[in-house]
C-alpha positions as CSV (number, residue, x, y, z in Angstrom):
1,K,-8.3,8.7,-2.3
2,N,-7.3,12.2,-1.2
3,S,-10.4,13.6,0.4
4,S,-8.6,16.6,1.9
5,K,-8.4,20.1,0.5
6,K,-4.6,19.9,0.1
7,N,-2.4,18.4,-2.6
8,L,-0.5,15.3,-1.6
9,S,2.9,14.8,-3.1
10,S,3.9,11.3,-4.2
11,F,4.2,8.8,-1.2
12,P,5.1,5.2,-0.6
13,V,2.4,2.5,-0.1
14,V,3.1,-0.9,1.4
15,A,1.1,-4.1,0.9
16,I,1.3,-6.9,3.4
17,V,-0.2,-10.3,2.5
18,Y,-1.2,-12.7,5.3
19,D,-1.9,-16.4,5.2
20,E,-4.8,-18.2,6.9
21,N,-2.8,-18.3,10.2
22,A,-2.5,-14.5,10.2
23,N,1.3,-14.7,9.4
24,A,2.7,-12.0,7.1
25,Q,4.0,-13.9,4.1
26,A,4.7,-11.3,1.5
27,V,5.4,-7.6,1.4
28,S,5.7,-5.1,-1.5
29,Q,6.1,-1.4,-1.7
30,T,5.3,1.0,-4.5
31,V,5.1,4.8,-4.8
32,A,1.7,6.5,-5.4
33,D,1.6,9.5,-7.7
34,A,0.8,12.9,-6.3
35,L,-3.0,13.5,-5.7
36,R,-4.9,16.7,-6.0
37,P,-7.8,17.3,-3.6
38,N,-10.8,15.0,-4.0
39,T,-9.1,12.7,-6.5
40,S,-8.1,9.1,-6.3
41,S,-5.6,6.8,-8.0
42,S,-4.9,3.1,-8.2
43,V,-1.6,1.5,-7.1
44,I,-0.1,-1.7,-8.4
45,F,2.0,-4.1,-6.3
46,S,4.2,-6.9,-7.7
47,W,6.1,-9.9,-6.4
48,P,9.0,-11.8,-8.1
49,S,7.2,-15.1,-8.0
50,P,3.7,-16.6,-7.3
51,F,2.7,-17.1,-3.7
52,N,3.2,-20.6,-2.3
53,F,0.3,-20.0,0.2
54,V,-3.3,-19.0,0.0
55,P,-3.7,-15.2,0.8
56,A,-6.3,-14.7,3.5
57,R,-5.9,-11.0,4.1
58,I,-4.2,-8.0,2.5
59,E,-3.2,-4.9,4.4
60,I,-2.5,-1.7,2.5
61,L,-0.5,1.0,4.3
62,P,-0.1,4.4,2.7
63,K,2.8,6.2,4.3
64,I,1.8,9.8,3.8
65,Y,4.1,10.9,6.6
66,P,7.2,8.9,5.8
67,K,9.3,10.1,8.7
68,I,6.8,8.8,11.2
69,N,7.0,5.1,12.3
70,Y,3.6,3.4,12.0
């Protein structure tokens, strides 16, 4: 969701999936479409094969400022 008063150009979004031991097991990246002020959009992530672990937590990281290391 863009709750600011400025337009956001398209930006990368990363999903990290963790197992029950808090180990990162899968990562995917997609690009979110541009967002006008006070609008929202869904993003879809995909992986090449089913997980061989039980996902316990998913972290979503929008990279609105791509030149900054998070």
